[in-house]
C-alpha positions in Angstrom: 30.6 12.4 6.8 29.9 11.9 10.5 26.2 11.2 9.7 27.2 8.0 7.8 29.3 6.6 10.7 26.8 7.2 13.4 24.9 4.4 15.3 21.8 5.2 13.3 22.8 3.6 10.0 23.5 0.0 11.1 20.0 -0.7 12.5 18.4 1.3 9.7 20.1 -0.9 7.0 19.3 -4.0 9.0 15.6 -3.2 9.2 15.4 -2.0 5.6 17.0 -5.2 4.3 14.8 -7.5 6.3 11.6 -5.5 5.4 12.6 -5.7 1.7 13.0 -9.5 1.9 9.6 -9.8 3.7 8.0 -7.6 1.2 9.2 -9.8 -1.6 7.8 -12.9 0.1 4.5 -11.1 0.7 4.3 -10.1 -3.0 5.0 -13.7 -4.0 2.1 -15.0 -1.8 -0.3 -12.4 -3.1 0.5 -13.1 -6.7 0.3 -16.9 -6.2 -3.4 -16.7 -5.4 -5.6 -17.4 -8.3 -8.0 -14.5 -9.0 -11.7 -15.1 -9.2 -12.5 -17.0 -12.4 -14.1 -15.2 -15.3 -16.0 -16.6 -18.3 -13.1 -16.5 -20.7 -10.3 -16.9 -18.1 -8.9 -13.4 -18.6 -8.4 -10.5 -16.3 -10.1 -8.0 -18.6 -6.9 -6.3 -19.6 -6.5 -5.8 -23.4 -3.6 -4.4 -25.3 -3.3 -3.6 -29.0 -6.9 -4.3 -29.6 -6.9 -8.1 -29.1 -4.0 -9.0 -26.8 -5.6 -10.3 -23.6 -4.0 -11.1 -20.2 -4.9 -14.7 -19.1 -6.1 -15.2 -15.5 -3.5 -17.8 -14.5 -1.5 -18.2 -11.3 2.3 -18.0 -11.2 4.0 -21.3 -12.2 4.8 -23.5 -9.2 8.4 -24.0 -10.4 8.9 -20.2 -10.6 7.4 -19.6 -7.2 9.6 -22.4 -5.8 12.7 -20.8 -7.2 11.7 -17.5 -5.7 11.2 -19.1 -2.2 14.6 -20.7 -2.5 16.2 -17.4 -3.4 14.7 -15.8 -0.3 15.9 -18.7 1.9 19.3 -18.4 0.4 19.5 -14.7 1.1 18.5 -15.1 4.7 21.1 -17.8 5.1 23.7 -15.7 3.4 22.9 -12.7 5.7 23.3 -15.0 8.7 26.7 -16.3 7.7 28.2 -13.2 6.1 28.2 -9.4 6.8 25.2 -7.7 5.2 22.9 -6.7 8.1 24.4 -3.4 9.1 27.5 -3.7 11.3 26.8 -7.4 12.1 29.9 -9.5 11.3 28.1 -12.8 10.4 28.3 -16.2 12.0 31.1 -17.5 9.8 33.5 -14.8 11.0 34.5 -13.9 7.4 35.4 -10.4 6.4 36.8 -8.8 3.3 39.6 -7.1 5.3 40.6 -10.4 6.9 40.7 -12.2 3.5 42.7 -9.3 2.0 45.2 -9.5 4.8 45.5 -13.3 4.5 46.0 -13.1 0.7 48.5 -10.2 1.0 50.5 -12.2 3.6 50.5 -15.3 1.5 51.6 -13.3 -1.6 54.4 -11.6 0.4 55.7 -15.0 1.5 55.5 -16.4 -2.0 57.4 -13.4 -3.4 60.0 -13.1 -0.6 62.6 -15.2 -2.4 62.4 -13.0 -5.4 63.1 -9.8 -3.5 65.7 -11.5 -1.2 68.2 -11.7 -4.1 68.1 -7.9 -4.3 68.2 -7.2 -0.6 72.0 -7.3 -0.2 72.5 -4.8 -3.0 72.3 -1.0 -2.7 69.5 1.1 -4.2 72.0 2.8 -6.5 73.3 -0.5 -7.8 69.8 -1.8 -8.4 68.9 1.4 -10.4 71.1 0.0 -13.2 69.9 -3.6 -12.9 67.5 -4.5 -15.8 65.7 -7.2 -13.8 65.2 -5.1 -10.8 64.1 -2.2 -13.1 61.4 -4.4 -14.6 60.0 -5.5 -11.2 60.2 -1.9 -9.9 58.4 -0.6 -12.9 55.5 -3.1 -12.3 55.4 -2.0 -8.7 55.4 1.6 -9.8 52.6 1.1 -12.3 50.4 -0.7 -9.7 50.9 1.6 -6.8 52.3 5.0 -7.9 51.3 5.7 -11.5 47.8 6.9 -10.4 49.4 10.1 -9.0 52.8 10.4 -10.7 51.8 9.1 -14.1 52.9 5.9 -15.8 56.2 7.6 -16.9 56.8 9.3 -13.6 56.4 12.8 -15.0 53.7 13.7 -12.5 50.9 16.2 -12.9 49.7 19.4 -11.3 50.0 18.8 -7.5 52.0 15.5 -8.0 55.8 15.8 -8.3 57.7 14.9 -11.5 60.0 12.0 -10.5 61.9 12.0 -13.9 63.7 15.3 -13.4 66.4 16.4 -10.9 64.1 18.7 -8.8 63.5 16.8 -5.5 61.5 18.2 -2.7 63.0 15.9 -0.1 66.2 14.9 -1.8 67.1 12.0 -4.1 69.6 10.0 -2.0 68.6 6.4 -1.8 67.8 6.8 1.9 65.6 9.8 1.3 63.7 8.0 -1.5 63.2 5.0 0.7 62.0 7.2 3.5 59.5 9.0 1.2 58.0 5.7 0.0 57.9 3.9 3.3 56.7 6.7 5.6 55.1 9.1 3.2 55.5 12.9 3.2 53.2 15.8 4.1 54.0 19.0 2.1 52.4 21.6 4.2 52.5 25.4 3.5 50.4 27.5 5.9 48.3 30.4 4.5 50.5 33.5 4.6 48.0 36.3 3.7 47.6 37.4 7.3 51.3 37.5 7.9 52.1 39.4 4.7 49.4 42.1 5.0 47.1 43.4 2.4 46.2 41.9 -1.0 48.5 44.4 -2.6 51.4 43.3 -0.4 50.6 39.6 -1.2 50.8 40.4 -4.9 54.1 42.2 -4.4 55.6 39.1 -2.7 54.2 36.9 -5.5 55.8 39.2 -8.1 59.1 38.8 -6.2 58.7 35.0 -6.2 58.2 35.0 -9.9 61.2 37.1 -10.4 63.4 34.6 -8.6 63.0 32.2 -11.6 63.1 35.0 -14.2 59.4 34.3 -14.9 57.3 37.1 -16.2 56.8 39.6 -13.4 56.5 43.3 -12.6 59.9 44.6 -11.6 58.6 47.5 -9.5 56.2 45.3 -7.5 58.9 42.6 -7.1 61.3 45.1 -5.6 58.6 46.1 -3.1 57.9 42.5 -2.3 61.5 41.5 -1.7 61.7 42.7 2.0 58.4 41.0 2.8 59.8 37.7 1.4 61.8 37.4 4.6 58.6 35.9 6.1 58.9 33.1 3.6 62.6 32.7 3.9 62.4 30.6 7.0 61.3 27.7 4.8 62.3 28.6 1.3 65.6 30.2 2.2 66.8 33.8 1.7 67.6 33.0 -1.9 64.3 31.1 -2.5 66.2 27.8 -3.3 64.1 25.8 -0.9 64.9 23.4 1.9 64.8 19.7 1.3 64.8 19.0 5.1 61.3 20.6 5.2 60.2 19.7 1.7 60.0 23.4 0.8 60.2 23.9 -3.0 62.9 25.7 -4.8 61.4 28.9 -6.1 64.3 29.9 -8.2 63.7 27.4 -11.0 60.7 27.3 -13.3 59.3 24.1 -11.9 55.8 24.8 -10.4 54.2 21.9 -8.6 50.8 23.6 -8.3 50.9 25.8 -11.3 53.0 28.9 -12.3 51.9 32.5 -13.0 50.8 35.3 -10.8 47.3 34.0 -10.2 48.6 30.6 -9.1 51.3 32.0 -6.8 48.9 34.5 -5.2 46.4 31.6 -4.5 49.1 29.5 -2.8 50.3 32.4 -0.7 46.8 33.3 0.4 45.4 29.8 1.0 48.5 27.7 1.6 48.6 24.1 0.5 48.4 20.7 2.2 49.9 18.1 -0.2 50.3 14.7 1.6 51.8 11.5 0.1 50.6 8.4 1.9 53.0 5.9 3.6 53.4 2.6 1.8 55.2 0.5 4.5 51.9 -1.0 5.5 51.1 -2.1 2.0 54.5 -3.0 0.5 57.2 -5.2 2.1 60.7 -3.9 2.8 62.0 -5.8 -0.3 59.4 -4.2 -2.5 60.2 -0.7 -1.2 63.9 -1.4 -1.8 63.3 -2.3 -5.5 60.7 0.4 -6.0 63.1 3.0 -4.6 65.7 1.9 -7.1 63.2 2.2 -10.0 62.2 5.7 -8.8 65.9 6.7 -8.7 66.4 5.3 -12.2 63.7 7.6 -13.6 66.0 10.6 -13.3 69.1 8.8 -14.5 69.5 8.9 -18.3 71.7 5.8 -18.4 69.4 3.5 -16.4 67.5 0.6 -18.0 64.4 1.8 -19.8 65.3 5.4 -19.2 63.7 7.9 -21.5 65.8 10.4 -23.5 
């Protein structure tokens, strides 16, 4: 990736763009010249037996439009970004326009969210109007990972159950949305020993949730699980302060079964969630947190059975 951000690419793109425009102009000039006349005013090219190419120059109106297009492109490249890293004389940028439009929209929508600001997240979770607005925010910003119904997918937590990596208090949900999370498990193969010992620990992990496992290997892996207990707890029930998953239920964020557990133990997992406080306002996060909370509450507006 570093190759595409080096100082080489900006001048390369600039030169390539200008050479391409100059080549188009040269092509136009060459094709505007009338070829030497022939007796029958043809070029000598014949298709389908009798279809001949006439020896005529390009129409002036077409050549004029082509020149106007080239002049327009040069003017555009002078005013706007397009020549490598050059900003353009107008000072316009997509990022600046996005920021301006985002700020204007936030100011326009501020009165809407202000009416919810004085109410708690728990209270808003049962408010039909706040639920409808929160659902729209969720679909626009969160559904790509967690699904339109909040049920998640492999690697993306289910928000519609009662299994929470970092807790489901209003404050914890707001914190997760605003500041993001970084679920990080280091590779444990070296700490646990051989591949056989890793499998034994994985068998013990599976046994914690009464999943299919080898009882003998699980018993051998139990003492070595002490290495994992610092995060997951001695009983494997996890630690919400660290975002360490509960291993004693049958909810597997990255897939269950011996092969999946062994892979996680060997390779670890880095599972970040981005922060949204630079994209959503405080009022939007407040309403969105209420909607997320409502997904796991059967009596909330629009809750699924």
